[in-house]
MARLO-593900 format. One record per residue (C-alpha): residue in three letters; y, z, x. Coordinates in steps of 0.02 Angstrom, whole numbers, plus 32768, in hexadecimal, padded with zeros to 4 digits. Each point is the difference from the previous one (the first is absolute). Layout:
% residues N
+------+------+------+------+
! code !   py !   pz !   px !
+------+------+------+------+
!  ala !    Y !    Z !    X !
...
+------+------+------+------+
% end
This chain:
% residues 317
+------+------+------+------+
! code !   py !   pz !   px !
+------+------+------+------+
!  met ! 8000 ! 8000 ! 8000 !
!  gly ! 8079 ! 802F ! 808C !
!  glu ! 8019 ! 7F53 ! 804A !
!  asn ! 801E ! 7FAB ! 7F59 !
!  val ! 807A ! 8087 ! 7FC6 !
!  his ! 805C ! 7FF0 ! 80A6 !
!  thr ! 8012 ! 7F45 ! 7FDC !
!  ile ! 8051 ! 8029 ! 7F59 !
!  lys ! 807C ! 8072 ! 8058 !
!  gln ! 8029 ! 7F74 ! 807A !
!  ala ! 801D ! 7F88 ! 7F6E !
!  lys ! 8072 ! 807F ! 7FAB !
!  ala ! 8065 ! 8017 ! 809F !
!  glu ! 8010 ! 7F44 ! 8014 !
!  leu ! 8041 ! 7FEE ! 7F4D !
!  glu ! 8079 ! 8091 ! 8014 !
!  arg ! 8055 ! 7F9E ! 808D !
!  val ! 8031 ! 7F7C ! 7F80 !
!  ile ! 8013 ! 8062 ! 7F5E !
!  leu ! 8073 ! 808C ! 8035 !
!  gly ! 8010 ! 80A6 ! 7FA4 !
!  lys ! 7F6B ! 7FE2 ! 7F8C !
!  pro ! 7F6C ! 805D ! 8050 !
!  gln ! 7FC5 ! 8047 ! 7F59 !
!  glu ! 8002 ! 7F57 ! 7FAA !
!  ile ! 7FA2 ! 7FB3 ! 8092 !
!  glu ! 7F7C ! 808A ! 7FFA !
!  leu ! 7FEA ! 7FE2 ! 7F45 !
!  leu ! 7FE1 ! 7F46 ! 801E !
!  phe ! 7F77 ! 8026 ! 807E !
!  thr ! 7FB9 ! 8083 ! 7F89 !
!  ala ! 7FF8 ! 7F7F ! 7F75 !
!  leu ! 7FAC ! 7F82 ! 8073 !
!  leu ! 7F76 ! 807A ! 802F !
!  ala ! 7FED ! 803A ! 7F4B !
!  lys ! 7FF0 ! 7F4B ! 7FC5 !
!  gly ! 8099 ! 8014 ! 7F93 !
!  his ! 809F ! 7F9E ! 7FDE !
!  val ! 80B6 ! 8033 ! 8012 !
!  leu ! 809A ! 7FE6 ! 7F94 !
!  leu ! 80A2 ! 800E ! 8062 !
!  glu ! 809B ! 8021 ! 7F99 !
!  ser ! 80B5 ! 8009 ! 8035 !
!  val ! 80A6 ! 7FA7 ! 7FF4 !
!  pro ! 8010 ! 7F52 ! 8050 !
!  gly ! 8012 ! 7FFE ! 80BD !
!  ser ! 7FA5 ! 80A2 ! 8025 !
!  gly ! 7F79 ! 7FB0 ! 806B !
!  lys ! 7F6F ! 7FF1 ! 7F86 !
!  thr ! 7FD4 ! 7F4C ! 802D !
!  lys ! 8015 ! 801C ! 80BB !
!  leu ! 7F8C ! 8097 ! 7FF7 !
!  ala ! 7F7A ! 7F9A ! 7FA6 !
!  lys ! 800A ! 7F6D ! 8079 !
!  ser ! 7FFF ! 8071 ! 8098 !
!  phe ! 7F6C ! 8063 ! 7FBD !
!  ala ! 7F9C ! 7F60 ! 7FE9 !
!  lys ! 8027 ! 7FCC ! 80B2 !
!  val ! 7FD0 ! 80A6 ! 8050 !
!  thr ! 7F5C ! 800C ! 7F9F !
!  gly ! 7FCA ! 7F54 ! 803D !
!  gly ! 7FE1 ! 7FB3 ! 7F56 !
!  thr ! 8033 ! 7F5E ! 7FAF !
!  phe ! 809E ! 800E ! 7F99 !
!  lys ! 803B ! 7FA5 ! 7F64 !
!  arg ! 809B ! 801C ! 7F98 !
!  val ! 8026 ! 7FDA ! 7F4A !
!  gln ! 80B6 ! 8006 ! 7FCE !
!  phe ! 7FF6 ! 802D ! 7F48 !
!  thr ! 807A ! 7FB4 ! 7F85 !
!  pro ! 7FF3 ! 7FEA ! 7F43 !
!  asp ! 7FBE ! 7F4D ! 8015 !
!  val ! 7F6F ! 802C ! 8075 !
!  leu ! 7F5A ! 7FDE ! 7FA9 !
!  pro ! 7F59 ! 805D ! 8014 !
!  ser ! 7FB7 ! 7F64 ! 8054 !
!  asp ! 808A ! 800A ! 8083 !
!  val ! 7FB4 ! 80A7 ! 8034 !
!  thr ! 7F44 ! 7FE4 ! 7FEB !
!  gly ! 7FED ! 7F43 ! 8019 !
!  ile ! 7FCF ! 7F68 ! 7F99 !
!  gln ! 7F7D ! 7F79 ! 7FE8 !
!  phe ! 8059 ! 7F58 ! 8013 !
!  phe ! 7FC5 ! 7F4E ! 7FEA !
!  asn ! 8002 ! 7F9A ! 809F !
!  pro ! 8019 ! 7F49 ! 7FD0 !
!  lys ! 7FBD ! 7FC6 ! 80AA !
!  thr ! 7F57 ! 8054 ! 7FEE !
!  gln ! 8001 ! 7FFD ! 7F41 !
!  glu ! 7FC8 ! 80B5 ! 8003 !
!  phe ! 804B ! 80AB ! 7FDB !
!  glu ! 8027 ! 8066 ! 809B !
!  leu ! 8027 ! 80B7 ! 8015 !
!  arg ! 80A7 ! 8033 ! 8049 !
!  val ! 8001 ! 80BB ! 801E !
!  gly ! 80A0 ! 8063 ! 7FEA !
!  pro ! 8053 ! 807F ! 8072 !
!  val ! 7F89 ! 808A ! 7FC6 !
!  met ! 7F85 ! 7FBE ! 8083 !
!  thr ! 8047 ! 8069 ! 808D !
!  asn ! 7FF3 ! 80AE ! 804C !
!  val ! 80AE ! 803E ! 7FD7 !
!  leu ! 8056 ! 7FB9 ! 7F65 !
!  leu ! 80B9 ! 8022 ! 7FEB !
!  ala ! 802C ! 7FF8 ! 7F47 !
!  asp ! 80BC ! 7FFB ! 8016 !
!  glu ! 806B ! 803C ! 7F6E !
!  ile ! 7F67 ! 800A ! 7F8F !
!  asn ! 8067 ! 8040 ! 7F6D !
!  arg ! 8059 ! 7F58 ! 7FF6 !
!  ala ! 7F5E ! 7FAC ! 7FC9 !
!  thr ! 7FCA ! 7FF5 ! 7F4B !
!  pro ! 7F78 ! 8077 ! 7FC4 !
!  lys ! 7F81 ! 7F70 ! 7FFC !
!  thr ! 8020 ! 7FD9 ! 80B8 !
!  gln ! 7FFF ! 80B9 ! 8030 !
!  ser ! 7F55 ! 8010 ! 7FAF !
!  ser ! 7FBA ! 7F76 ! 806E !
!  leu ! 7FF6 ! 8083 ! 808B !
!  leu ! 7F99 ! 807D ! 7F9B !
!  glu ! 7F55 ! 7FB6 ! 8028 !
!  val ! 801E ! 7FE9 ! 80BA !
!  met ! 804A ! 80AF ! 8015 !
!  glu ! 7F6E ! 8054 ! 7FA9 !
!  glu ! 7F6A ! 7F93 ! 8029 !
!  tyr ! 8034 ! 7FA4 ! 809F !
!  gln ! 7FDD ! 7F58 ! 7FAF !
!  thr ! 8060 ! 7F7F ! 7F9F !
!  thr ! 7FC9 ! 7F86 ! 7F79 !
!  ile ! 8046 ! 7F4F ! 8003 !
!  asp ! 7FD3 ! 7F95 ! 7F6A !
!  gly ! 7F5C ! 805D ! 7FEA !
!  glu ! 7FD1 ! 8003 ! 80B9 !
!  thr ! 7FFF ! 80AF ! 804C !
!  leu ! 802A ! 8011 ! 80B8 !
!  pro ! 8000 ! 809E ! 806C !
!  val ! 809D ! 8021 ! 8065 !
!  glu ! 8004 ! 8022 ! 80BA !
!  leu ! 7FE3 ! 80B5 ! 8035 !
!  pro ! 805A ! 806F ! 8027 !
!  phe ! 8078 ! 7FD6 ! 7F72 !
!  leu ! 80A2 ! 8057 ! 7FD3 !
!  val ! 808A ! 7FD7 ! 7F84 !
!  ile ! 80AE ! 803D ! 802D !
!  ala ! 8072 ! 7FE3 ! 7F6B !
!  thr ! 80BB ! 801C ! 8003 !
!  gln ! 8076 ! 801A ! 7F71 !
!  asn ! 80B4 ! 802E ! 7FE9 !
!  pro ! 8025 ! 808B ! 7F83 !
!  val ! 7FFC ! 7FB7 ! 7F51 !
!  glu ! 80A9 ! 8049 ! 7FD2 !
!  ser ! 8055 ! 7F9C ! 808C !
!  asn ! 7FC0 ! 7F58 ! 7FC2 !
!  gln ! 800F ! 7F8D ! 7F6C !
!  gly ! 7F6D ! 7F91 ! 7FD6 !
!  thr ! 7F78 ! 8073 ! 8042 !
!  phe ! 7F5B ! 8030 ! 7FB1 !
!  pro ! 7FCA ! 80B5 ! 801F !
!  leu ! 7F4C ! 800D ! 803A !
!  pro ! 7F8A ! 803C ! 7F76 !
!  glu ! 7F99 ! 809F ! 8017 !
!  ala ! 7F5F ! 7F9E ! 801E !
!  gln ! 8052 ! 7FA4 ! 8091 !
!  leu ! 8051 ! 809C ! 8049 !
!  asp ! 7F58 ! 805A ! 7FFD !
!  arg ! 7FBC ! 7F7D ! 807B !
!  phe ! 807C ! 8039 ! 8083 !
!  leu ! 7FC6 ! 8092 ! 8069 !
!  phe ! 80B1 ! 8031 ! 8031 !
!  lys ! 80AF ! 7FE1 ! 7FC3 !
!  val ! 807A ! 801E ! 808F !
!  asp ! 80BD ! 8008 ! 7FF0 !
!  met ! 804A ! 7FBD ! 80A2 !
!  gly ! 80AD ! 804A ! 7FE5 !
!  tyr ! 8097 ! 7FF0 ! 8072 !
!  pro ! 7FF4 ! 803B ! 80B5 !
!  val ! 8066 ! 8097 ! 8035 !
!  tyr ! 809C ! 7FE1 ! 8069 !
!  asp ! 7FB0 ! 8016 ! 80AD !
!  glu ! 7F6A ! 7F93 ! 7FD0 !
!  glu ! 8071 ! 7F75 ! 7FC1 !
!  lys ! 8069 ! 8009 ! 809E !
!  asn ! 7F60 ! 7FF1 ! 8066 !
!  ile ! 7FCD ! 7F67 ! 7F99 !
!  leu ! 80A6 ! 7FAB ! 8025 !
!  ala ! 7FEF ! 8024 ! 80B9 !
!  thr ! 7F4C ! 7FC4 ! 8008 !
!  tyr ! 801D ! 7F5E ! 7FA2 !
!  arg ! 80A9 ! 7FD8 ! 804F !
!  val ! 7FB6 ! 7F88 ! 807F !
!  asp ! 7F44 ! 7FF5 ! 7FE4 !
!  glu ! 7F87 ! 7FE8 ! 7F71 !
!  pro ! 7F79 ! 8083 ! 8024 !
!  met ! 7F89 ! 7FB0 ! 7F84 !
!  asp ! 7FEC ! 7F6D ! 8078 !
!  gln ! 7FB2 ! 8075 ! 8081 !
!  leu ! 7F84 ! 804E ! 7F85 !
!  thr ! 7F4C ! 7FF4 ! 8039 !
!  ser ! 7F60 ! 8017 ! 7F9E !
!  lys ! 7FAD ! 80A7 ! 8022 !
!  leu ! 7F70 ! 7FFA ! 7F84 !
!  thr ! 7F6B ! 7F90 ! 7FDF !
!  his ! 7FAB ! 7FE2 ! 7F59 !
!  asp ! 7F65 ! 8052 ! 8046 !
!  thr ! 805E ! 809F ! 802E !
!  ile ! 8056 ! 8009 ! 7F57 !
!  met ! 7F5E ! 7FEB ! 7FA0 !
!  lys ! 7FA7 ! 8083 ! 806B !
!  leu ! 808E ! 807A ! 7FDB !
!  gln ! 7FF6 ! 7FD7 ! 7F46 !
!  glu ! 7F49 ! 8033 ! 8005 !
!  gln ! 8026 ! 809E ! 8062 !
!  val ! 807F ! 8034 ! 7F7D !
!  lys ! 7F73 ! 8014 ! 7F81 !
!  his ! 7FAF ! 8085 ! 806E !
!  val ! 809A ! 806F ! 8012 !
!  thr ! 7FD2 ! 80A8 ! 7FB3 !
!  leu ! 8053 ! 804C ! 7F67 !
!  ala ! 7FD5 ! 80B8 ! 7FEB !
!  glu ! 7FEC ! 803B ! 7F4E !
!  pro ! 80A7 ! 8060 ! 7FFB !
!  val ! 8059 ! 7F60 ! 8036 !
!  val ! 7FAA ! 7F98 ! 7F79 !
!  asp ! 802D ! 8086 ! 7F7F !
!  tyr ! 80B6 ! 7FFD ! 803A !
!  leu ! 8008 ! 7F42 ! 7FF4 !
!  leu ! 7FB2 ! 7FFF ! 7F53 !
!  thr ! 8071 ! 808C ! 7FC3 !
!  leu ! 8097 ! 7F97 ! 802F !
!  val ! 7FB9 ! 7F67 ! 7FAA !
!  arg ! 7FD4 ! 805C ! 7F60 !
!  ala ! 80AA ! 8055 ! 7FFD !
!  thr ! 804D ! 7F54 ! 7FE6 !
!  arg ! 7F95 ! 7FE9 ! 7F64 !
!  asp ! 802C ! 80A8 ! 7FB4 !
!  his ! 80BA ! 8005 ! 8029 !
!  leu ! 8072 ! 8005 ! 7F68 !
!  asp ! 807A ! 7F83 ! 804B !
!  ile ! 7F79 ! 7F7E ! 8029 !
!  asp ! 7FB7 ! 7F80 ! 7F86 !
!  leu ! 7F8D ! 7FAB ! 807D !
!  gly ! 7FB6 ! 805F ! 8094 !
!  val ! 7F9C ! 7FCD ! 8099 !
!  ser ! 7F5F ! 7FA3 ! 7FD4 !
!  thr ! 7F54 ! 801B ! 804A !
!  arg ! 801C ! 7F63 ! 8067 !
!  gly ! 809F ! 8053 ! 803D !
!  ala ! 7FA0 ! 809F ! 802D !
!  leu ! 7F82 ! 7F9A ! 8066 !
!  ala ! 808F ! 7FA6 ! 8058 !
!  phe ! 8052 ! 80A9 ! 8021 !
!  met ! 7F61 ! 8043 ! 8050 !
!  arg ! 7FE7 ! 7F66 ! 806D !
!  ala ! 80B6 ! 8003 ! 8039 !
!  cys ! 7FEF ! 80B7 ! 8034 !
!  gln ! 7F64 ! 7FD5 ! 8064 !
!  ala ! 805A ! 7F6F ! 8056 !
!  ser ! 8098 ! 806D ! 8025 !
!  ala ! 7F91 ! 8085 ! 8051 !
!  leu ! 7FA6 ! 7F7D ! 8069 !
!  ile ! 80A3 ! 7FB7 ! 8041 !
!  lys ! 8032 ! 80B0 ! 8035 !
!  gly ! 7F5D ! 800A ! 8063 !
!  arg ! 7FA3 ! 8076 ! 7F8B !
!  thr ! 7F55 ! 7FF2 ! 7FAE !
!  tyr ! 8033 ! 806C ! 7F6B !
!  val ! 808B ! 8003 ! 7F7E !
!  thr ! 8078 ! 8094 ! 7FF7 !
!  pro ! 8066 ! 803A ! 7F69 !
!  gln ! 809C ! 7FC4 ! 805D !
!  asp ! 7FB9 ! 7F50 ! 8005 !
!  val ! 7FEF ! 8007 ! 7F43 !
!  lys ! 80B0 ! 8044 ! 7FE9 !
!  phe ! 804B ! 7F7B ! 8072 !
!  ile ! 7FA6 ! 7F6E ! 7FAB !
!  ala ! 8017 ! 803D ! 7F4C !
!  pro ! 80AF ! 7FBB ! 7FD7 !
!  tyr ! 7FD8 ! 7F52 ! 8043 !
!  val ! 7F60 ! 7FF5 ! 7F9A !
!  met ! 803A ! 8055 ! 7F61 !
!  glu ! 80B4 ! 7FD1 ! 7FD9 !
!  his ! 7FE4 ! 7F48 ! 7FD3 !
!  arg ! 7F68 ! 802B ! 7F96 !
!  ile ! 805D ! 8079 ! 7F8F !
!  val ! 805D ! 7FD0 ! 7F61 !
!  leu ! 8077 ! 8084 ! 7FBE !
!  ser ! 8014 ! 8026 ! 7F47 !
!  met ! 80A2 ! 7FCD ! 7FAD !
!  asp ! 8040 ! 80B3 ! 8001 !
!  gly ! 7FC3 ! 801C ! 80B1 !
!  ser ! 8057 ! 7F65 ! 8043 !
!  ile ! 80A6 ! 803D ! 7FBA !
!  arg ! 7FF5 ! 80A6 ! 805B !
!  lys ! 7FA3 ! 7FD6 ! 80A2 !
!  thr ! 7FCD ! 7F77 ! 8077 !
!  val ! 7F4B ! 7FDD ! 802F !
!  glu ! 8026 ! 8041 ! 80AF !
!  glu ! 803E ! 80A6 ! 7FB9 !
!  val ! 7F66 ! 8014 ! 7F92 !
!  val ! 7F89 ! 7FDF ! 8092 !
!  arg ! 8062 ! 807A ! 806D !
!  glu ! 7FF2 ! 8081 ! 7F76 !
!  ile ! 7F42 ! 7FE7 ! 7FF4 !
!  leu ! 7FEE ! 8012 ! 80BD !
!  glu ! 8069 ! 809E ! 8002 !
!  lys ! 7FA1 ! 8051 ! 7F71 !
!  thr ! 7F51 ! 7FD6 ! 803F !
!  glu ! 7FB9 ! 8080 ! 8077 !
!  val ! 7FD4 ! 7FB7 ! 80AA !
!  pro ! 7F56 ! 803B ! 8040 !
!  val ! 7FF2 ! 805B ! 80A5 !
!  glu ! 7FF8 ! 7F86 ! 8092 !
!  val ! 7F4E ! 7FC1 ! 8010 !
!  gly ! 7FA4 ! 7FAD ! 808F !
!  glu ! 7F6B ! 7F8E ! 8008 !
!  gly ! 7F73 ! 8039 ! 7F8E !
!  arg ! 805A ! 809C ! 7FC1 !
+------+------+------+------+
% end
């Protein structure tokens, strides 16, 4: 395990040279990769979402495709089509950008619901169906979607709950603090650090780590803590829709991946507490009354504060 985990740390360090002031967001991307999850990046335009996605693809050594979503993008533009070739007088398959390792779904909330739904199958089952023909995608496979906050745009289509539930994490990039932004200006004044990015990971290493994640131990108190948090979202008076069982499974796998990246073979309660907001917030729908009084972030924070954290546990305890 040690050598592969060390390679992940090298890849993180390489990415942090290009994406300045975002170590937590970078760690979450690697966590999602090892947990076989997908990530939704949300922030205002110009906050570095697309650059982070492109740089991540480069440092993980995978093929990279990008779809710029607009209202006129069709599902076939994403998955592919069968087209008639007049020269051969036969139908031929032209695969879409989903046939890649890292797919950047840029400004996904600008696409129509029908086009958004074209990603559901590939995100869940790692395959896509084109005119009745089902094709597996390349592994490892990761979707990084970006969206600007709905309230800052006209002509956007908020992602439905079924689509949001396919994303392991929703991460708000936010603005950098003053010193970080000053460092960004100094770093990019002359050079483009992304040009010097080198690949630090191989597909083989990534897939070995994905298998190792499954063997990271969760002691019973940690499982109970995780489930208590999940079930609290279903019983909360301000919540109409809580975290699903699929969400609970994703939560567990993300905690295992987070522990592995930190070089541990077991999950701690602090891993669960750190991961919880990124897994839970986009899966929760507030009631009408609740949404007037609180934000989803406030409700999740309240649940975390009210839920007793078990005593620190180690492997097998």
